[in-house]
N, C-alpha and C positions, 0 to 999 in steps of 0.2 A: 421725783418721779411721779408721771401723769400716765395713766393706762385708759383705753378706749376697751369698753365690754361690748359686745353685740348681744344681741336675740334675733335670729333671722329664723323663719320656719323651715321645715324642708320641704322643698315645694319642685315641679318639675324636674325632677333627680336632682338637685342639689343638696345637698346636705345642710341640716339643722347646726345652728350654731346657738348655743345657751350660755355664753360665757358671763352676760349680765348676773343672772341669776346666781351660777355657780360661786361667783367671785362674792355676791352677797352673804350667801350662805356660809361660806369658808371666814368671812370676817365677824360673822354673828357665832359663830362657833371659837373663835379666837376670841372673842370676848371676856375681858377680865373684871372691868369698875362699871361702864356704862354703855348703854344700847338706845340710840335718841333716832326714833322713825319718824318721818313725814312723811305721808303717803293719801294720796287720795283714796285709792282702794287696799285697804290690810284684809285681802282675800287667800293669803297663801298658805295652805297646809304645811307646807315645808318649812316657812317659816314660824309658823304658829307652834312646829313641834319644835323646833331648835330654841325658841324662847321659854316654852315650857320647861325645858330642862335647863335651861341658865337661869329661872326664877327657882327650881326645885333644888338646885345647889346651895347650900347653908353660906359659903362665901361668893354668891356668884354676884354678878351687875346690876346694877339698876337697869330700869327698861321704860321709856319713855315712848309714848306712840299719840301720833297728833295726827287724824283721821277727821274725814269728816262723818258727821252725827246722821245727816239724812242721805238717802237714796233717790233719786230720781229717774222716774220711769220704771214700769213693773218689772221689766227684767234685770234692771239694774236693782231695785229692792228685793227681787226672790234669790238673785244668785249672789251678789257683789254684798249687797248690803246683810242679807243673810248670814253670810259666811263673816263678813266680819263682827256680828255681834255673836255668832257665837264661838269664834276666837276670842274675843276679849271676854266673854264670860268664862271660856276654857283657860287660858290663861291667868285670871281670877282666882282660879279652883286651884292652881299649881302656886298663887304666891305667899306661900308660908311665912315667908321671910318680910312683907310689906316692901317690897321695892318694885313694884308696878304702879306706872300712872298711864293711864289712858284718858284720852279727852279729844275735845272737840273746840276750836276757836269761835269765839264768840266777840260781837261788839255792842255796847249798847244803843237803842234807836232812841228817837225823841219821846217817845211814850215812856221810858222806862223799861222796856221790854229787851228782851235780846234778840238780835239778828245773827243767825250763821254765818259763818265764813265757810263757802265751800272750797275745800284743801284740794291744790292742784297739782304739789310738790309731790316730787319726789326723792326723797333723800334720806341715806342712811349715813348716821356717824360712831363708830364704833372705837371706845375709850378717848384719846387723845393720837390715834394713830393712822384710823381709816376714814374716810370720806367719800361717798357713792353719790352722783348728783346726774341727773340724766331724765330719760322720758321712760323707765322701766317702774311702772307700777307694780306693786303686791300683791300679785292676782296670777291666773293660771295661763290668761291671753299674755300676760307678759312674758312669763317663762318660756313659752314655746311658738305661739301663734303669731303674734303681732310682730313688726320692724322696730326695734328699740336700738337705741346708743345711749349708753352711760360713760360719765368720765370718772374715773376711781382715782384717789390720791392716798398713798399711803406714807405718814410722814414719819421719818426719821429723826431729823434733828431737832436740838429743843425747840427752834423757831419754828419748825414746821410744825411740829405737836401745838404749840401754842395757837399757831394760825386754825388749827382744825379746833382746839377747846374753846377759843375766842366765837370761833361760825357759831359753833353749837351754844354756849353760852349766851349770845346774842338772837338767836332763837328764842332760846327759852324764854330770855326775857321779855321778848318782842309780846310772847305768848302770856305771860304772866304778869304783864304791864310792872316790869320793875327793869331797874337797871344791871346791865350785863356783871358789874362788879358786883353786885348782890347774889346774882346766880351763882355766879363761881365759888363763892365763899358758902355754898349750901354742901 
């Protein structure tokens, strides 16, 4: 089953719609083993609160966040970058069980230094059961101000679960410069 989840602001007498964030929050609350997030902007207080709760649970899920390191432009740095940095620090304080990994991708430059890759993806994978990909960032604008559309898949069969798990493992492998099979055994 595939679902479309929308975000539309309440304007011109129309009622707003916040399906995308509500679906994401519900999936994060249901996480048992793994949460994998790729997001250009990791600046949602709602998401951060749920992840803090999950990290504080003794048997909670592992949480991996891949996001952009640098913010571009003054407003982006002040609002989105500052929140991203603050939220990652907050998650670190709640990570009493060593299950958080937050980072940003880089590639080597010819001179031996590193070049940051600007993350533009908007993806959430929960366990091997839920996949959300689309235009929604994890920030306040995407929660209620912008028009967004995400596709969500809830896996039920063993084959569907293997597909969701395989996608997550391939993405992790790409960021770690490893083979997907190696990531699957971690």
